[in-house]
N, C-alpha and C positions, 0 to 999 in steps of 0.2 A: 311373537318372540323372534329374536334375531337368530340366525343360523349359528350353529356351534363354531363354525370356522371364523365367524366375525369376531369372536372373543379371543382368538389366539393372537398373541403378540407377534409383531413382525420380527423375524429372526435377524434381518439386516439392521433394523433399528436397535435391537438389543446388543448386537455385536458392536455397532458404532458407539453406543453408550458405554459398553464395557471398555472399549479402547480409550475413549475420552476419560473415563474414570481412572484407568491405569496411567494415562499421561499426567493427570492431575495429582495422582499419588506421589509422583516423583518430584513435584514442585511444592513450594511452601504454601501455607494457607494464608489468605488475605481476609482480614476483618476490617470493615470500614465503619467508623462511628460517624453517623450522618446527621446533619442538622440543617435547620432552615436559615439560620443567621449566626453571626458571631455572638458568643456569650451565652449560648444555650447550655453549655457544659460538656462539650464533646471531649476536650482534652482531659477534663477532670474525670469523666466516666472511663476514658481509656486508661488513665493511670490507676484508677481503682481496680479495673479488671486485671491490669498487669500485676498489681500487688497481690490480688487473690491467687493468680496463677503462680506467682513467686512463692507464696505460702504453701502451695501444693507441691513444691519441689521443681517447678519448671525453670529452666535457665532463661531468665528474662533480662534483657539489657535495653536501656534507653538510648536510642541512637540520636534522636533530636526531639526536643520539646520546646515549644514557644509559649511562654506563660503570659506574654503581653502585660506583665506587671500585675497580674491578678493574684491577690494574696492567697486565696483558697488553693489555687493550683500550685503556687510556689510552696505553700505549707505541705501539701500532699507529696510534692516531689522531694522535699527535704526531710519528711517524716522518717524517723528511724524505725526499723532498719532501712537505710537508703537503698534504692534500686541502683545497681551499677550503671554507670553512664560512660558513653564513648566521648572522647575529647573532640571538640569541633576543629575543623581545619580552617585556617585563615587564608583568604584569597585577596590579593591586592587588586582593586579595580578603581580606576580614575582617582588614584591618590588616596583611596580609603581602604582600610583593612576590613573585609567582610568575613564573618564567621558562617561556615556552612557545614552541612552534614557530611561526615567523612565516610564515603561509600567503601573505599579500599579497606579502612580499618574494620568496618562492619563485616565485610566478606572474609577478612582474615580471622576475626574473632569467632564468627559463625555460631551465634547463640541459637537456642531453639526458637525464641521469640524476640523480635526486635520492635521497639516502639518508635515510630517515625511520624511526627506530627506534620500537619499541613501538606497534604498530598499534592495540592495544586501549585506549590511554591515554584518559582523560577530560580534556577541556580545561577550563581555568578559565572561570568565567562571564564573559560579555562578548565572547568571541571569536565568529567567524563561525559555527562549528559546535560542537556539544556534544562530539563524539567525533573522535579523530584519524583514524579510518578514513573519516570524511566529508571531512576535509581531503584525504586521499589520493585520494578519488573526484574531487574538483575538479582535482587535479593530473593525473590520468589523462585527464579530459575535456579538459584544456588541451593534451594531446599530450605530456606529460612522463612519461618512464619512471620507475618508482619501485621501489626495493628496500626491504623492510621486514621486521620480525620479529614473530612471535607464537607463543605457547605453546598447547598443545592444550587446556588448561583454560579458555582464553578463548573457545573456539568456542561459540556460543550453544546449539546443539542438544546439546552434551555437557556443559552446565553442571550439570544435575542429576546426571548420572552421576559427574562429578568430585566433586561435593559428597557423594555417597553413598560414594565410595571413600575420600576423604581427610578428610571431615568439615569441609572448608573451603568456604564459599560464596564463589565468585569474583564480585565485583560488576561488574568491567569485562569486557564481552564484545564479540565481533565477530560480526555476522550470518553465517550460512553462505553467503549469496549473495556475500559479499565473498571468501571462500575459493574459491568456485567461479569467481569472476571472475578469479582469478589466472591469468596466462599460464604461470607456472612455479612449482612448489613444490619447494624443496630441503630435504630432511629432514636436520637436524643431530642425529645420534644419538650417544648416549654410554651405555654400560652403567651400571646403577645403582651398582655398586661403585666405578667410576671417578668418578662424580659425587659420591658420598659422600666419597671421598678428596679431591676438589677442595674440597668444603665444609669438611672438617677443616683443610685447608691455608689457609683464609681466602681462596680464590680466587672464592668465590661471594658471600658476605656478609661484613660487617665482624665483628670478633671478638665483639662483644656480642650479635650476632644468631645466631651459629652454633648455640649450644646450643638455643635456642628452635626454630630451623628443623629441627634434627635430630630433635627429639622430637615434631614435629607433621607438617608437610607433607612433610619429607624422610625419612620412614621408608622403608625399603627396599621394603616391600610396596606402598606408594603409588607409588614410582618405577617399579616393575615394571608396575603397572596403567596408569600414565600412558604408559609407553613403548609398551605394546601398543595403547592408544588412538591414539597418534600414528602408529604403523606402519600400523594398519588404515585410518586416515583418509587417509594418504598413498597406500596401495594403492588405495583407492576413487578417489582423484583420478587416479592413473595409469590406472586402468581407464576412467574417464570420458574421459580424453584419447585413449586408444586407440580407443574406440568413436566419438568425434568424428572421429578421423582416418579411420576406416573409412567413416563416413557421407559425409565430405567427398570421399573418393576413390571413392565408389560401390562399395565392396567388400562383396559380398553373402555371401561365404563366412564360415564360422565360424573364428575364431582361438581355439583351445582353450588360452589362456594362464591362464584361471581357470575353475574348475568352476562351472557354472551349469546347473540342471536345470529342466525343465518337465514337469509331470504333467498329463495330459489328464483332465478331470473331466466327468462327465455325470450324468444322472438315474439311471443304473444303480445298484442297491444295492451292486455290486461296487467302486464308486469309493472307498469308505471304506478298504478295504485298500490300494488303490493309493496313497492319500494317506499312510497310515502307513508303507508300505514306502519311499516316496520320502523321507519324513522321516528314516528310518534311513539311507538312502543318503546324503542330504545331510549328516547329522550325521557320518557316517564320513569323508566327503570335505571337511568344513568348507566346504560349498558353499552358495551362495544358491539358493533354489528358488522356483518360481512354480507356482501352481495355476490352470490356464487352462480356462475353459468357453466354448465357441463356440455362440452362439445363431443357428441358421439359420432361414430362413423356415418350414421344416417343423417345427422344434422350438418355434416360437412357439405351436403348438397343444398344448403339453404340458398334461397334467391338473394340477389343483391339487396333488395328491400328488407328482407328479414335480417340479414347481417347488419345493415345500418341500424335497424331497430334495436338489435342487441347492443350495439355500440352506444346508442343513445341511452339505453336503460342503465348500462354500467356507468356511463358518464354522469347520469342523474344521481345514481347511488353515491358516487364519489363526491359530487358536489354537496350532497346532504350529510356527508361525514362517514360513509361506509368504507370498508376495505374491499375494493373490487377484485374478484378472483375468477380466473377462467381455468377450468379443469378439463382433462381429456380422459375418456374412458368409454367402455362399452355400455354400461348401465348407469343411468342418471342417479337413481336412488342409492346405489352402492357407493358411488363417488361422493355424493353429498354427505352420506353418513360417515364415510371414512374421514372426510375433511372435518366434520363436526366433532368426531371423537378425538381426532388429533389435536384440535384446538379447544377442547373442553367446552363445547357449545351445549347450552341447556335448552334452547328453543329453536325450532325450525319453522319458518313461515312459508306456506305454499298457497297457490291459488286454487279456488274451487273448480273442479272439472266442468267444462261446458260442452264437451263433445258427446256424441251418442254413447249409450251404455255398451253397445256391442263392440266398440273399439277396445274397451278394457279387456274383453275376453280374447280378442284377436292379437292386440299389440301389447297387452299388459297395462297396468295402472301404476303411475308414479306415486299417487297418493296412497294407494293400498300398500305398495312396497315400503314406503317411508313409515307408515303407521305400524306395520307388522314388524319391521326390523329396527325401529328406533330405540327400543328398550327404555332406558331412563330419560331419554330426550323427549320433551314435549313437542307436539306437532300442532301448529295453528293453521287452520284452513280459512282463508279470507276470500270473499266474493270480489272478483276483479271487475273493473270497468275500463273501457278503452280510453287511452290517452287522447288528448285533443288532436283532431285531424290535422295532418300536415299536407303540404302540396303534394299532389299525386306524382309519385316518382316514375310513373309510366307502367306499362304492363310488366308483370313479374318475369324474372329471368327464366328462359326456357332453353333447354339444351337442343341444339339443332337435330333434326330428324336424321336417322342413320339407316337409310334404306338398304345399304350394302350389308349391314349387320343382320337385318331380317332376311335378306336374300341368302346370306350365308347360313342362317339358321335353317331355312328350308332345304338348302343343299345338304346340310348335315343329316337331316331327317331322311333325305333321299338315299344317302350313303348307308344309313342304318337300315333302311328298307332293303337295299341291295344285299347287304350282308345277311340280313335275316332271311331273304329269299334263298340265298345259297345254303343257309343252315337249316331251313325249314324241313327238308325231307328226312333228316336224321337227328333233329333236335326237338326238345319239348318247347311248347309255346312260352313257358315261363322264362326260358333262356332268351327268347326273342324279345320279351319285355325288358330284360336287363340290357340288351343292346340299345334299345330306345332310351332307357334311363341314362345309360352311359353317354349317349349323344346329348341329352339334355344337360348333364353335368358339364360336358365339354363346352357347350354354347354359353352356359351361365358363367364359366370361368373366364371366357374371352370377351363376352359382350354384355353381360349384366342381366337384369331381371326381365326386361321386355322381350328381347329375342329368345331367352330361355323359356318364357311362358308360351310364346308362339311354338317353340319346338315341342313343348309338352302337348299342346293341342294337336299339332300336326302329327306327332308320334302316335297318339291314340287313334286319330282318323286313319293313318296309314296301316296300323296294326289291324283295325277293323276291316279295312278295304281289302287287304291282301292276304290276311292269315286267319280270318274267321269266316266259317261257312254261313251263307253262300258267299264264295269268293268274288272279288271284283265288284262288290256292291256294299253299300253301307247298311243293308238290312242285317238284322241279327237273328239267327235261327234259335240260338239258346239264350234265353233271358238272363242266365247266370253271368254272361259276359258283360252285362251292363254294370254289375258290381266290379268286375275286373277293370272295365274302362274307368270307372270312377276312382278306384284305388290307384290305378296307373296314372291318371291325371293328377290326383292329389299328391302322390309321391313325387311326380315330376315337378309340380309347382313348389313343393317343400324344398326339393333339391335346388331348384332355381333360386328360391328365396335365400336359403342358407349359403349357397355359393356366392350369390351377389353380396350378402352381408360380409362374407370373408374377404371378398375383393375390396369392399369399402374399408374394412378394418386394416387390410394390408396397405391400402393407399394412405390411410390416416397414419399408420405406423411409419410408412416410408416418409411421409411429410415431416413427422416429428423427428425421424432419424436425420433427415436432411437439415432441419433447423439445428439439431444438436451438433451435427458435423460442422455446419457453418460457424456456429458459436465457438466450437472447439478450435477450428482452424484460425479464427480471429484471435482468440485468447492465446494460442500457441505463438503466433507471430508477434503479438504485442509483448508477450513475455520475453521474447528474444531481442527486441529492439531497444535502443537507447536514443534519447534525444526527442524533444517535443515535436519537432517538425516531422521526423520519421514516423513517430507514433500516430500523429494526426493524419498523415497521408495514408498510412496502412489502414487505419480505421475507415477513412472515407472510401478507399478502394474496395474494402470488403462490403460496405453498405451498398456501393454501386453494383457490385457483382451479384449480391444476394437479392436485392430489392429492385434492381433495374431502375435506379434513381441516382441523380446527381447528389453529391454530399460534400459538405465542407465542415471543418472544425474551426470555430471562432473562439479566440482567447483574448482576455483583456490585455491591452498594451500598457506602457508606462503611464499614460494619462487616464487609465481605468476604463477606456472605451473599447468595445469589442472590435476585432478586426480578423479577417480570414487568415488563419495561420497555415492551413493546408487543406487541400480538397481536390475534387475531380472537376469542378467548374468554378472558375474565378468570379463569375458574375452572379453566383448564388445569393449573396447578401450584399451586392454592390449598390443597389438602390437604397435611398434614405428610408423609404417606408419599410422595406424588408429588414434593414438593419435595426430599425426602431422596434419591430416585432421581436427580433432576437434579443435586443436589450431588455425588453419587457420580460421575456422568458428567463433571462439570466438574473435579473433583479429580484424576481418573485419565486424563482425555483420551480416554475410550472411550465408545462408544454404549451405552446401557442402557435398560431398560424393555421395553415390548411389542415383539415381533418380534425380540428379541435373546436371547442366552444368559444375560444378566445381569438378574436381577429381571424375568423375562418376564411376571409377573402384574400389572405396572403398567398403568395405563390409557393411557399414551402412550409414544411413543419419544422419548428425550432424546439429542440428538446434540451433542457438544461443538463449539463454534465455535473452530477452531484458528487462532490467529494465528502470526506469525513467531517469537514467544517463548513460546508456550504457549497454553492455552485462555483466551479472553477472555469467554466466555459459553456459553449453551446454547440450542439450538433445540429446542423441544418440539412434537411433532406427535401429534395424536389423530385417527385416521381415522374416517370415518362409513360404516357403523356401527362401533362399537368392536370388534365380534367379528371383523371382517376386517382384514387388514393388507396391506402392499405386497409385491409380488413383487420378485425380485432386480433386474430392470431398473429399476423405478421407485424402488427403494431406492438404486440407484446415482445416479439423477437427483436424488433427495433429498439425497444426499451432496454432489453438485455444487452444489445450491442452498445447502446449509449452508456450503460453502467460499466461494461468492460472498458470502454474507452476512457471513462472518467477515472477508473482505478489506475489504468496505465499512465494517464497523464499526471494524476496526483503523485504516483510513484516517481515519475521523472521530475516533477516540480520539487518534491521533498528531497530527492537526491541532489538536485541542483542547489537547493537551499542548504542542505547539509554540507555540500562542498564549499559553499560560500562561508558558512559558519566555521568550517574547519580552516579555511584560508584566513578568515578574520582572527581566529584563535592563534593560528601560526604567526600571522603578522603581529598580533599583540605579544606573543611570546618572544618573537624576534626583536620587537621594539624594546621590551623589558630587558632582554639579554643585552641588546646594544647599549641601552642607557646604563645598565649595571656595569658592563665592561668598560664603556667609555668613561663613566664617572670614576671608576676605580683606577683604570690605567692612565688616565689623564691627571688624576689627583696626585699620584705618587711622584711623577717627574716634576709637576708644577710645584709641589711642596719642596722638593729638593732644590729646584732652581730658585724658589723664593728664599729658602734658607741660606743658600750660598751667596746670592746677590745681597741679601740683608746683612750678612757678615762682612762683605766687602764694603758696603756703605757705612756700616757702623765703624769700621776701622778708619775710614776717611774722616767721619764726623768727630771721632774721639782723638784723632791725631796720632794715635799709637800705631806705628807701622807693624803690620803683620810680617812674619817671616816670609821671604819670597817663595819658598817651597810651598808654604800653606796657601799663599795667594794663588800660586799656579794650580794647586790641587783644587781649590774652590772654582777657579775659572775653568779647569778641565771638567769638573763636575757639571757646571752649567752647560758646557758644550755638549757633553755626552747625553745629558738629559734632554737637551734641545733636539739632538739628533734622534733620540728615542721618540720624542713627540712627533718629529717629522715622519718617522717610519709608521707610527700609528695612523697619522692623518693620511699618509700615502696609501696604506692598506685600505682604509675606508673609501678613499677616492677610487682605487682600483676595483674594489668590490662593486661600487656604484656603477662604474663603467661596464663591468662584466654583466651585471643584471639588466642594465638598460640597453645592452647590445651596441654600445658606442665604441667598443674595443675593436680597433682596426688592426689586423695582422698584416704586416708588410714583410713578406718572406724574401730572404736573400740566401744565396749559397755561401755558407760560412763554415769554417772548420770548428769542430767542437772545442779544441784547445783554446781558441780565441775567446769563446764565451766563458769557458771555465776559468781562464786566466783573469778576465775582467771581473768575474764574480768574486774570485779569491782576493783580488786587490781591494774590493769594496769592504770585505770583512776581515782584512789582514790583521788589524789590531786586536780583534776578538779571538784570533787563532793563536795568540801567543801561548806557548806552553803546550801546544797540541802538535802531534805528528800527523800530517796530512799526506797520504800517499795517493798518487795520481797514476792511473794506468789507462792509456788510450791506445786502442788497437791501431796498428799501422794501416790496416785495410780500411779504416774509417776515414773517408775523405770528406768532401763537402756535404753539408746537410742543409736542405731548405728550411729556414726558420727566421723569425723576427729576432734579431740579436738582442735588442733592448729588453723585450719581453722575456726571452729565455734566460737572460742574465738575471732578471728579477726572480724567475722560478728557482734558479740555483741559489741565489742569495737567501730566499725564504727557506729552502731545504737545509742550507748550511746553518742558518740561525736556529732552525728547529732542532738540528742535531746538536748544536752547542747547548741549547736550552735543556734538552732531555737526556744528556749524557754527562757522566761525572767529569769534573775538571781534570785536564791532563790526559784524558782517554783519546785514542786515535780516531781519525776520520778518514775513510777511504772513498776515492772517486774513481769510477771505472766507466769507460765508454767503448762501445763496439757496435758492429752491425750484425743483423740476423736477417738475411734475405733482403727484403725491400724496406726494412725499418732500421733506424738508429736507436740504440739503447744507451741511456745514461743512468748509472746507479750511484746513490749516496748511501754509505754504510757508516753506522756508528756502533759504539759499544755501550749504549745505555741499557735501561731495564727492558727495552722492547715494547711491543704493543700488546695491551691486554686482550685476551680472547674476546672476539665479537666486536672489537673496535676498529678492525681493518678498514671498514668503509665509513664508520662514524667520524673518524678523525678528519675527514675531508668536508664535513658539514660546517655550516657557518656557526661561529661562536662556540665551537666545541673545543675544549682543551683537555687533553689526555692526562692520565695520572703520571706524574713525574716530578722532577725537581724544578723549583722556581718557575711555576706556571704563570708567566707574565704575558701580556699581550691580549689582543681581542679574540684570538681564536679564528683569525681570517687568513693567516698565511697559507695554509695548505688548501683552503678553499680557493684562494686566488691562483695557486699553482694549478689546481685541476681545471679552473676556468680557462687559463692561458693555454695549457696543453690541449684541452678539448678544442679550443679555437684553431689550433694547428692541425686538428684532425687526429691527434694522438690520444694517449691515455697515460694515467699515472696510477701506480698501485703501491701498496705498502705491505710488508710481511716481516716476520721475525727471522733473524739469522740463526742457524743451528747452534753456533758457538756463542750466541748471546748478542743482543743488540737488534737494530732494525735496519731494513733495506728499503729505500724509496727508489722506485724504478720508473723512469720517464721513457716512454716509447714514442718516437716521432716517425711518421711515414716519409720515405724518400720517393718522391714522384718526379718523373722527368729525368733529364740528364743535365749535369752541371756544365757551365761553359768551360772551354779549354783555357786554363790559366797557366802561364809559365812562372815558375818561382821555385824557391828552395824546397827540398824534400822535407816533409813534415816529420817531426820526431815521433818515435813509437811510444815513448813514455817520458814523463817528467819525474824528477826525484821527489822525495818527501820533503816536507817543510819542518 
């Protein structure tokens, strides 16, 4: 029977489960209707479930349903009473209007349950997310329950398997984490023959698609394979749910609902047969199996040959389909059983003992511990035979002799004898024995079992020689001392053994702590870095420091071939053969090179950097010296380093791709805004010009002379609209020059009134009926600026004031200096700037709320670009008494030349 303590649930695991459950309670519930292929009835079943919940009083809303023209689904959707539906949002893409799920409307409506069909769907560009499953995540985070559908071919991890079976590469995929996130998965199963019958009856696709589907994706063999994949994936999900329930409720016993086997692996040559026998057992039972090796502090001292044998056994198990696992602990049986119960294992396979029986009494029996503590788990004992002999690796590894340790041991015994000699006249002999045992414990804590055993023997001899009558001889006058000597020697040896074990355990714990610290340090640095090159270099540097090995990160280039992106040795994958090994590891997603079973003659080990959707690169490691390589434990740590590197690089790649997608979306938005603005703002003046010119031509053709005033008005209209077109085109050209960096600022020392006067002359005809007040400070002298460009800035600001202020309202211009800057203000009496738009009005194509919003929305953007090119800044704010102020600040750097001329006026009058 297992100990009572073995059945107690792990408090930390229960606490973690409680926290996870609490976090999940704050989110919505996700139910996936899962199928093997289109047409099995997922959407129909989802709608039926939604109707049932609606009948129970649940607030159910249909967010998106794709019927694909299937009459049964459409009838269910329209059957009264109809389920409430959200309106689709229309998105224009490449000249087509696409209907998409409206996420914003769903979040605003916030129903209890939202029905969203086709989880793997790719959204049109310009929406919040690129994929519909990301929309669903937002809904769940908002606390909305979601019902959705997905087919097995859309699961990311099965994408290549489906392509191999069907010959069809599915582009739209859902990450496995989304499937694992589901609170419930309902399999909608339909036999292949029934599905093919539905296809022939036109219940899956329209008539023109039936023949093509039946000859490609819907072949019966494909459907059988897809159905098995769906059933297996569902079974795995159910098994995960069962194990989660067991963890949450602290159930330690095994529930043998599925066959799962563990085989115990060790350095013994007999382990190879155990592995093969377990593979045959697992194959017959169609069971998952694990090969487990437990490294105890005592086994940390294995020879190099034994370590290599353990590596070979675990590699053999992995090749045969097992999950190789290395555990660390003080007791092999306890760790194996703990792992077995955590993974709901129902069978454990061990080898039949071949050592002498007395060793079981001295060191304990693994088999006896497993059988007595296994409880509901079956234990199979198999006779092992040695694996095929391999080339002699040489003599086993031996630790070098430590004569100084044994000499120190003898010295400690001598000191204990001296102390006992001083204590002997007034102390009992039992206290003298304690002094010797203290010396034994000290030697064991410093030098291990061998020197401490010597200290035990020498301590007994010294105690007999100096403190037992007759003194100074090994003769024993009282035979009762023989028992004292035996107990003293036994206690000394036990102390030596226990202390040495504690030293080994402490060394093992220190090694694990160092590995954890190394992994934490690497993870912390990678989390803080940005950029692929910086991440790759940091990862390679950590591998070099921890493993004393050259390292390099290889990533695919534009041509798809691997190249060293960062590393501590540029020649690591420089040769063609070494690069070919790295390419093999990248293409197959398996480690290759030195220390592996694939291309072991290579100079380095090449580990694929596995991302969520496949390998994203390779980590190449070359130890120093090249002849040696890593043991199993360090290789596991290296695998953890590779996994952390892959996660960091994938994060950087996804961030870069997201940035590119955002730039593409912004470019598309700007293009649409430009086309919309240009088409509107060009159409109006062109229509006016066309109408006026047509009227003039008609007048000439008909011979009836128009009134001269009318002809002048028509001609004036053509001129004004042509100038308006010229301004629109000029703004577009100026914006292009600004964005391309082709704008050259030629600064000159100019007075502000000269630039202000030139700008006022340009817009003079538009200022009729306006009072323009100009106030220029006398102290404002010459300012370094490009007169032509700054004139354009003032023209744009004046036109903006005219456009957004009532006719006849005044405009004020004020100029002055503050320290080393010149300030120019344009003030109007319009409605002002809406709160929050103070910065937005300077963005491209942005047009604020106001009167007569004509133009492209580029005038203020051009102003900011020109002022920024001068090293200045432009801001906008509301006036306290109403209206807006646009303030241009230009730096005054250097000293103006000495120019003789008339004194500049302090102010100019109003217009």
